[in-house]
N, C-alpha and C positions, 0 to 999 in steps of 0.2 A: 618383608619385613611387616608382623604386624603391630601397629604403635600401641602402645601402653595404652589401657583403658578404653581402645574404641570398641571391643567388643561389647563391655558391660554398657558403653553409651549407646550403643545401637540398641541394645536390648530395652533399654531404661528408657529410650525415645520412644520405642515401637509400643510401653506401656502406657506412655501421658495419655492424659483424658482427650477426646478427640474435639470439645469444642475450646480449645485453646489455639485451634488453629483454623487460619482462613480457609476457605472452599474450593476448590477449582469452580470456574463458572460452567457447569455443564447440568444437564436434566438426568430426571431419574430414567430415563429411557437410555442412557448412557450416551447420546450426544455430547461434547461433538467427535467422541471416540470411536464410536462404532460406524461413523461414514467410510466408505470405502471409494478408493479410484477402480473406476471398473474396467478402465485400460491406461494404455501408458506406463512409464516406469515403476510406477508406484501401485500396480496391479497386484503385486502379489504380497503387498502389506495389509493386514486382517483390520485397519483403521487409522484414522486421522490422529497420528500420534506427533510427538514434537520431534523434529529432525537432529540428532546431535552433531551439528557439524560434518566435517569430513570423514569423522570416523567409521560411517557406516550403519550407526544405532538410529533405531526410534525409542522413543519413550515416552511414557504415559505419567502423568501427575494423578495421585491418588490420593484421596480425601485422609484416609486412616494412615498411611506413611507418608507425612508431606514435606519431610526432610529429605528424603528419598527420589530417584528416579525409577522407574521399573521398565526394564527392557521388556520392548514388546516387539521388536524386529531385528535383525542382524542380515545386510544384505553381503551375499555370497562376495569375495574378493576384495572384502574392502579391510581396513584396518581392524577392525573388532571381528573381522571373520575367524573362527575357531577360538577364541579368545575369551569373548563373553556367548553367554548364552540368553535366550529368550526365557523370563522369567526371573534372572538375575536383578538385585537392588542395587545399585550404583549409590554408595554412601558416603563417598570422599574422592578426592581426586588429586595429585600432587601431593600427597601427604598430607591433605588438609582434608578433616569430614564436614560434611552440609550441615551447618549448623542453624541454617536460619529456615522455618518453614515456608514453602511457597504461599504467594497470595495473589498467584494470577487468577483476575477473575475481570468482571468487567464493572467499572464505577469508579469514580474518585479516589474511593479509599484502597482500591484494590487493582489500579492498573498496574503495568508493569511487570518484571521477571523477578523479584526478589527470590530468594531462595536458593533449590539446588541448580534451576535451570541458569540464572546469573552465576553461580559457582561453577559449574561447569564449564561453561563458556568463557569465565575466564581463565583456566585452567587448561584449555585447549589451545587458546592464543598464546598462553605462556609457553605450551609443551613446543611451538612451531619455531620457537627463538633457538639461535645457536647453540644458547648454553644450557638447553636441555637436549638439542640436537634432534627434535623430532620425536620424543618420547613422552607419551600421555600414560601415568600411574593413575589406578583406577582401581580402587576398594571397593568389594561385592560382597555382597548378601547372598549366599546362596545355600539353601538348605540350612538353615542358620548356623551357618559358619562363616566367617569372614576370610574372604579370598582375594589374592592380588594379580591384576593382569596390566602386562605393559604393553602399549599401543605403539604403534612405529606411524606415526601421524605425518614425519618427514618436515623439513624447512623450506620445501617449493614456494609456498607464499609468504612467509614471513608472518610478520603482524602487520597491523593498520598503523599508519603512521599517526603522530599526535595531530595533524590537519589533514585527514583523511576525509573525503577523496583526494583533495590537493595535498601534491606533494608526495604520493602515497605509491609506491612502486607495488604493493600488493593488491590496490584499487587497480592500479594500469594493468596488472596482469590480467584479474578478475573482468575487467570490463572486455578487455579484447577477444576471452574465453566467452564470455556472453554473447557480444556481437557475432561471432562465430556460430552460436547456436541458433540465433536468431536467423542468421543465414540459413541455416539448413532448415527452419521449421516453419518457415513462410512457403505457403500453399499456392498451389499452382495458379490459384484465381487472385494470389496477390496478397491475400488475407494473413490474418494467424487465428482468425476463430473467433474473435465477442471485441464486442465496441473497448474493454480496455484493452485488448491485446493490438488491437488495432488503432490504439491512440499511441500507446510507450514505446512496443516495439518500433514503428517507424519512425518514431521521435528519438530514440536511442541510436538508432540507425542514422539519422539526418543528421545528428549533433557531432558525430565523428568526422566528418567532412570528405570520406574516403570514396573516391569516385564509384567504388564495385558496391559500396553500400546504397550510394543517390539511386542506381538505378533499381534497387531492392524498393526502396522509399518510394519512387514513381510507378513502382506497379500495384502497390500498396495504393496509392493516390488514384490511378487507373481503377481500381477496385472500389476505392468509395465513390468516384463519380460514376462507375455502369451501376451502383446499389441505392443511387439517391437520384431524386427527382422534384419539382416544385410540389408534388400530392402525391401525398402517401398513406396507406390506410393501413400499414403493417401494425402490430402489436408490440407493445414497448418500444417506440421506434425514435422517440428521442435520443435515448442514448446512442443510438446509431448514427444519427443525424451530427450530434455534439462532436464527436470521434471525427466525424467526415470533415467536419467543419475547421476544427483547429489542424487536424493533419495538413489538409489540402491548402491551410493558412500559410501554415509553416513551411511549405514545400514554395508553394508561391513565392514568398518572402527569400525563401533562401536560393530560388533558380530563376525567376522572372518568368519561366513559361508561360506564355499567354493564352491555351489551351485552359488551364487552370481554370482563369477566371469566369467563363459561362457556365461551368461545371458550377463553381463556388456562388455562381449566383441562385443557380437553383436549391442549394443548399439553403441559402439565405430565404429565399421567398418561403421555403419549408418552415423555417424556424418561426419565421414572422407568423404565418398561419399556425402555428403551434402554440405560441405562445398565448398565456391566457390574460386577456384584458377584457372581457367582457360577462356579463351573469349570464348571457343569453349561451355562452358555451358549455354552460355546466352540462353536465352528463344527467338527465335525468333518475338514470337507477343507483346514480351514488347519494340519492336524499333518502333508500331505502338501504343501500349498503354500508353507508359513510355517515350518517347522517349529522354527527357530531363535526364533521369535518367540512360540510357544504359550506361557503361563505355565506354570510347574511349580508353582507352589505360588499358594495363593489369594489373596497379597498381590500378585503381579506384574498390572500394568494393571488394579489393584482400583479401582474406583470413577469410571474414565473412561468416555469416549466416543470411539467409532473410526467411521469413514464408515458404518457400518449396525448396526443392535442388536446385542449382546452382545460374543463376538468374533471376527470373520472377518478375513482378511488378516492385516496387522502387528498389530492389534488397537486397542485405544484411543489416542488419540495427544495431545500437550499441548494443540495447538492448539483441537480440541474441547472437552475437558477445560474449558480456559478460560474459552469460551463457556457452558460445562454450568454452571459455576460461575456466571458472572455470569447467567445467564439464570433460575435459581433465586434468586439475590439479588434481581433487579430482579423476579422475582414475587413473593417474600415482602415487598416493598414494597408491593407492589399488594393485598396481603390475602390471598394465596393461603397455604393451609397448608401449608409447606414440610416436609417430614421433613428435619431437622435431619441426623439420622444418615447419609442419603444426600447430604446436601450438605456434610459435614464429609468424604465418601470423597471428594469431589472435590478440594477444598481439600488431601487429604490427598496425592494423584497429585501434584498441583501442585509440594508440599513434596518430593516425592522426585525431582522431574524438575528440580528449581532448584539449582543449585550455590549453594557459599556467596557469590559476588557478585552472583547473583541473577538469571542468565541460565537461561533454562528450554531444555531440551534437546527433542529429539522425542516421546521416551515416557516413562515414570515411571523414569528414573534420570538424572543428572546426567551432562552429558558430559564435564566434569571440573569442578575446583573454582573455575579461572579463566578459561577457554576460553570465547568467544563466536562466534557467527555470527549470523543471521538472528532479528530481533527480532520479530516477529509476534507468535510465541505467548509470548514473555514479556510481551509490551504485553497479551495476552488476559488470562494469569493476574495482571497489576499491577492492572487495573482491575476484575476478579473480585472481588481480596480488597479495593479501594479501597470498592466499594458494599456490601463482606458487611453484612448487618443486624443483625449482632450482636454485644454490648458485649465486646469484645474485643480490647486491644490489638495482639495479633499480627498481626491483618488489614493494619492499615496499616505496620506496620512491615515487612509481606512486600512490602506495595502499592510502598512507598519504596523499596525495594532492588531491585524491580523496575526502577522509574520512573531509578532513579540509573544504574543499569548500562546501560541504554539510554542515557541521558546520555554518558556516560562512553565508549561506544563507536556513534557516530550514522553510522556510514559503510556499514552493512548495510540504512538504513532503504529503499531502493527496492528492493532485493534478497532477498525473503525465501522460505521454500519455499510450496510450493503454490498458493496465490494471494498474489501480491505486494503488490496492491494491499490486500488486505483486512488483512493485516502492517501495511502500512503506518497502518493507519488505527487499530488497535489499539496499536501500538507508540507511535504520537502523544498520542492518549488516555490511555495509562499514562504518558509521561513530562510530559503536561500536570498530573499530580499533584504535580511537583518543578520550580519556576518555570526554576532554573539548568538543569535536564537538558532541559526542552522549550527553553529558549533555545539549549542547544548542538543538539540535534538540527534545529531549522529554523535555523539560521545554517549548519551543516555541509551543509546540502542544499538549500540557497539555488538550487544550480546547476539541480535538478531542478525547482523551481519556473517557473524561468525557462526552462530547456529544453522542458517537457514542453506549454507552453502554443503552442498552432497559431494560424495566421494568422486564425482565426476565432473563437478565443476560447476553444474548447474546451482540452482537456488530452489527452494522448495519455500510452500506456501504451510507455514506453521498456523497452530488450532489459534481462534479466536472466536468471536461472537457468532460470525456469520461466515457462510460456508460458499459464498458467490463466488463460483473460482477455482474451488476444491473439486478434483476428480481428475478426469484424463488429462487435464492442462495442468495440473498442481503445479508442475516444475516450469512452464512457459509462464504462467501469470505473474508469479515472483521474478523468474529471470528478467523480463521484459521490464517490470518497473525497475529492479535492482540497476540493470543496466544504464536506465534512465536517469536515474536518481546519481549514479557515479559519475553520468556525464554532464551534470549540471556544472561543474566547475570550469567546464569548456567555455559556456558562455556563447555558445555559437549558434543557439534558438531566440526568437524572439523571446517566451516566457522563460528562459533563464539569463535573460541579460544582455542579448546581443544589443547592440547601439541601433537606437531609434528614434527618429523624431518626431513627438506630438503634432498632432493635426488637429483643423478647428474647422465647424462645420461653416 
């Protein structure tokens, strides 16, 4: 059935002036759509496009047709296979045309999925109910003709519950599938291939509490132990040591296996040496390559961590400093003797980077007192304060401020600086401190969980401002972080709220 006036409306929308529409945040050279995964399940796709959930389709947002989704790939043996063609424009779903132009971009005014992305996600979720019996009806524009296609997406998963991931059978089913996927993708050396993966894949498995998963986590901890030492001159090294500190600490707190402590002490010694606390640590090359970023006094960047030890390039950043403060807190809970003064320097860095609204900026200065953007570093700062081992209400007060700003502005959740999936994990963990903020975050981003799920059960790394993590690991990165987020409600990890006793120096 062709809905009355639909063809006329589609043509009219195509003729509207382009300046009425917001633009996708991409560049003249075609980024991010032109980026390809050279290996893995997405290597057959010709670019980095939106995954349209379990339908098996990938779509591009285009500036001159912002009410529609341009189909750029269809996986074989998926619900869309044989029914939808590359080049089709999806103009509506389940009898409803897409009315709202997309505003998908980077910045306070354009964060979020409003438009055909959100509309499609809601239709796909609706189709998995028993009322629709797994039928997703699409309206397609193909060669100037409106066509219909009925996709069978099934009712195996059903829909997300109102309190998801809590009390939600769909979340439970997805989590079990993702944990099985993580089991299968762990490498022989115990790793999953990068610091974000080697943080959140083992933490998700550890959170399950299942004996078979515990051994996999132990293998990952052994990997961290074998690749870390008190002195290390590797490049981009601080990311790897933060992952090691957090995972090894959580493993020790869960198991009490004493062999971990000396290995953890080596990681602590390295992090102490790599923390920037003295202007003598400034790499002289930075004065030429990044003259505006070099500290002009002893306070600037003090107490933080950057990509590498001391100060090089742009210097210490909030994302790594939040992880450093978290690492020291977890180590302290493990019984490691943590230098309180050094720990407070890291916390002070995060205070300087925070606006009054709780939002954490890139370095140790606030963006403003009310602006906000990507929330990953705010999340890292929030959970670092929440697990502080010291008797002082200020840490939880800061943690809740960070949690609440994430809840007030949940739109940027899947689009954070650096490694967006890492940012998602930390933002969700901090928001979880405040039930209202966590609920707003999950509800506002239900679309992401709907659309990121692939027809094989894995999750996919959706387009955003940064591509760190997109490539051969485009499924692994999103799957690990999704499994971790869906595990937060278990509260079986220290960072997700497992009962702990504050400690005092």
